C-alpha positions in Angstrom: 60.0 9.2 14.1 59.8 6.9 11.0 63.6 7.1 10.4 64.3 5.9 14.0 62.1 2.9 13.5 64.1 1.9 10.4 67.5 2.3 12.1 66.8 -0.1 15.0 66.2 -3.2 12.8 69.3 -2.4 10.8 71.5 -2.2 14.0 70.1 -5.4 15.3 70.8 -7.1 12.1 74.5 -6.0 12.1 75.1 -7.1 15.7 73.9 -10.6 15.0 76.1 -11.1 12.0 79.3 -13.2 12.4 81.4 -11.7 9.7 83.5 -8.7 10.8 83.9 -7.3 7.4 80.2 -7.2 7.0 80.1 -5.7 10.4 82.6 -3.1 9.4 80.8 -2.3 6.1 77.6 -2.1 8.0 79.2 0.2 10.5 80.5 2.4 7.8 77.2 2.4 6.1 75.5 3.1 9.4 77.9 6.0 10.0 77.4 7.3 6.5 73.6 7.0 6.9 73.9 8.7 10.3 75.9 11.5 8.9 73.5 11.8 6.0 70.7 11.9 8.4 72.3 14.5 10.6 73.7 16.7 7.9 71.2 16.3 5.1 67.9 14.8 6.1 67.3 16.3 9.5 68.1 19.8 8.4 65.9 19.3 5.4 63.1 18.1 7.6 63.6 20.9 10.0 63.6 23.4 7.1 60.5 21.8 5.7 58.8 22.0 9.0 59.9 25.6 9.3 58.6 26.3 5.8 55.4 24.5 6.4 55.0 26.3 9.7 55.7 29.7 8.1 53.5 28.8 5.2 50.7 27.8 7.6 51.2 31.0 9.5 51.2 33.0 6.3 48.1 31.2 5.1 46.4 31.7 8.4 47.4 35.4 8.4 46.2 35.7 4.8 43.0 34.0 5.6 42.5 36.3 8.6 43.3 39.3 6.5 40.8 38.1 3.8 38.2 37.5 6.5 38.9 40.9 8.0 38.7 42.5 4.5 35.5 40.6 3.8 34.0 41.7 7.1 35.1 45.2 6.6 33.8 45.2 3.0 30.5 43.7 4.1 30.2 46.2 6.9 31.0 49.1 4.6 28.6 47.8 1.9 25.9 47.4 4.5 26.5 50.9 5.7 26.4 52.2 2.1 23.3 50.3 1.3 21.7 51.5 4.5 22.7 55.1 3.7 21.4 54.7 0.2 18.1 53.4 1.4 17.9 56.2 4.0 18.7 58.8 1.3 16.1 57.2 -1.1 13.5 57.2 1.7 14.3 60.8 2.6 14.1 61.9 -1.1 10.9 60.0 -1.7 9.4 61.5 1.5 10.5 65.0 0.4 9.3 64.4 -3.2 5.9 63.2 -1.9 5.6 66.2 0.4 6.5 68.5 -2.5 4.1 66.9 -4.8 1.4 67.0 -2.2 2.1 70.7 -1.6 2.0 71.4 -5.3 -1.2 69.5 -5.8 -2.8 71.2 -2.9 -1.6 74.6 -4.2 -2.9 73.8 -7.7 -6.2 72.5 -6.3 -6.6 75.7 -4.3 -5.8 77.8 -7.3 -8.3 75.8 -9.5 -10.9 76.1 -6.8 -10.3 79.9 -6.5 -10.4 80.2 -10.3 -13.7 78.2 -10.5 -15.1 80.3 -7.7 -14.1 83.5 -9.3 -15.5 82.5 -12.7 -18.6 80.8 -11.3 -20.5 84.0 -11.0 -19.4 85.2 -14.5 -20.3 81.8 -16.0 -23.7 81.9 -14.2 -24.4 85.5 -15.3 -23.3 84.7 -18.9 -25.4 81.6 -19.0 -28.4 83.4 -17.5 -28.0 86.2 -20.0 -27.8 83.9 -23.0 -30.7 81.8 -21.6 -32.7 85.0 -21.2 -31.8 86.0 -24.8 -33.0 82.7 -26.1 -36.2 82.9 -24.1 -36.8 86.4 -25.3 -36.2 85.4 -28.9 -38.5 82.4 -28.5 -41.2 84.7 -26.9 -40.7 87.1 -29.7 -41.1 84.4 -32.3 -44.1 82.9 -30.5 -45.6 86.4 -30.3 -44.9 87.0 -34.0 -46.4 83.6 -34.9 -49.4 84.4 -32.7 -49.8 87.8 -34.2 -49.5 86.3 -37.7 -52.1 83.7 -36.9 -54.5 86.3 -35.5 -53.9 88.8 -38.3 -56.1 88.7 -41.4 -57.3 91.3 -43.9 -60.2 90.5 -46.2 -62.0 93.4 -47.8 -64.3 93.4 -50.9 -66.2 96.2 -52.5 -68.2 96.8 -55.7 -69.1 99.7 -58.0 -71.8 99.5 -60.6 -70.3 102.2 -62.9 -67.3 104.4 -63.3 -67.5 107.1 -65.9 -64.6 109.4 -65.2 -60.8 109.3 -64.8 -59.3 108.7 -61.4 -59.8 106.2 -58.6 -62.8 104.0 -58.7 -65.4 104.9 -56.0 -67.4 102.1 -54.6 -71.1 101.9 -53.9 -70.8 99.4 -51.2 -68.4 97.3 -49.1 -69.9 93.9 -48.7 -66.9 92.3 -46.9 -64.9 94.0 -44.2 -63.1 91.4 -42.1 -59.9 92.9 -40.8 -58.1 91.7 -37.6 -54.7 92.9 -36.5 -53.2 90.8 -33.8 -56.6 89.5 -32.8 -58.3 92.9 -32.7 -60.9 94.0 -35.2 -60.0 97.1 -37.3 -62.9 98.6 -39.3 -62.9 101.1 -42.1 -59.6 100.3 -43.8 -61.3 100.7 -47.2 -63.1 104.0 -47.7 -65.7 103.5 -50.4 -66.1 107.3 -51.0 -62.5 107.8 -51.9 -61.8 104.2 -53.1 -58.5 104.1 -51.1 -57.4 101.2 -49.0 -55.2 102.2 -46.2 -52.9 99.6 -44.6 -53.7 99.6 -40.9 -50.9 99.8 -38.2 -49.5 96.3 -37.6 -50.9 95.1 -40.9 -47.8 95.4 -43.0 -46.9 92.4 -45.1 -47.6 90.8 -48.4 -51.1 91.4 -49.9 -52.9 89.6 -52.6 -55.1 92.1 -54.6 -57.6 91.0 -57.2 -60.2 93.0 -59.2 -62.6 92.3 -62.0 -64.4 94.7 -64.5 -66.8 94.8 -67.3 -65.4 97.2 -69.8 -67.8 99.2 -72.0 -65.8 99.6 -75.2 -67.9 102.5 -76.6 -68.2 105.8 -74.8 -71.7 107.3 -75.2 -70.2 110.8 -75.0 -68.2 110.3 -78.1 -71.1 109.4 -80.4 -71.3 106.4 -82.7 -69.0 107.6 -85.5 -66.3 109.1 -83.3 -65.2 106.8 -80.5 -62.8 107.9 -77.8 -59.8 105.9 -76.4 -60.9 102.7 -74.7 -60.9 102.7 -70.9 -58.0 101.2 -68.9 -57.9 99.9 -65.3 -54.9 99.2 -63.1 -53.8 99.0 -59.4 -52.2 102.2 -58.0 -50.3 102.4 -54.7 -48.8 105.3 -52.9 -46.2 105.5 -50.1 -45.7 109.0 -48.8 -45.5 111.3 -51.8 -44.5 108.5 -54.2 -47.3 107.1 -56.4 -46.8 103.9 -58.4 -49.0 102.6 -61.2 -48.5 98.9 -61.4 -48.5 98.3 -65.2 -48.6 94.5 -64.8 -52.1 94.8 -63.4 -53.4 97.0 -66.3 -56.4 95.7 -68.3 -58.1 97.3 -71.3 -60.3 96.3 -74.3 -60.3 97.6 -77.9 -62.8 95.2 -79.5 -66.0 96.8 -80.8 -65.0 100.5 -80.3 -67.0 101.4 -83.5 -69.9 99.1 -82.7 -73.0 101.1 -81.9 -74.3 98.3 -79.8 -71.6 98.7 -77.2 -69.6 95.6 -76.6 -68.9 94.7 -72.9 -65.6 93.0 -72.3 -64.9 91.2 -68.9 -61.4 91.5 -67.5 -59.6 90.7 -64.2 -56.1 90.8 -62.7 -54.4 89.6 -59.5 -51.4 91.3 -58.0 
């Protein structure tokens, strides 16, 4: 369209010119330009239009293919994402169910174990508690027996002239209680023996005091006999023990006709 508009003014100009040579030259130029237009420019324009059309068609086709690929990819991606989320949801649901079942099973097993062991635990606790209570009662009973048990016996003898156990003339203190009950007669004055009463076993404190006559009248004044000795003797069954640490004696004045009296005492 633009080329045609250029040619029209040129032709009008040639027709108005008076010079033939100019007209001839112009005609030749016009013919040359016409041939150029027909042979060169028009085909080039047509080819360019063809190429542009083909390029546009190719671009449109490519764009359509790209859009189709994008649509297909997005659809495929959406399907994959949906399938992934569905799989995740299914796995989570299954895992939660499995965990719930395992927890329920473990809880039931724990409850059964606790139920089975509850009776054993209660019995063991009751037995131990009863043992503690029994031990406490025994201790309290021992403490009560200890507090209500006392042995206090005192006796005296005015003379003892022979070998053997001292016989007592009187028992002036006989206060014996075993577990709160009075027990008389543990010291026999005739035999001089103190017998431990049943339930009265323990640690005893024994004390005695004597006035020792250092001269025996049966030996005369010039010939004195051995000085007397006193000690605590105990027996258990057939075993008799003389406790030497309790022994007392006196040798002062054995040749004194006026008979010295030596006081002595021991505690055991």
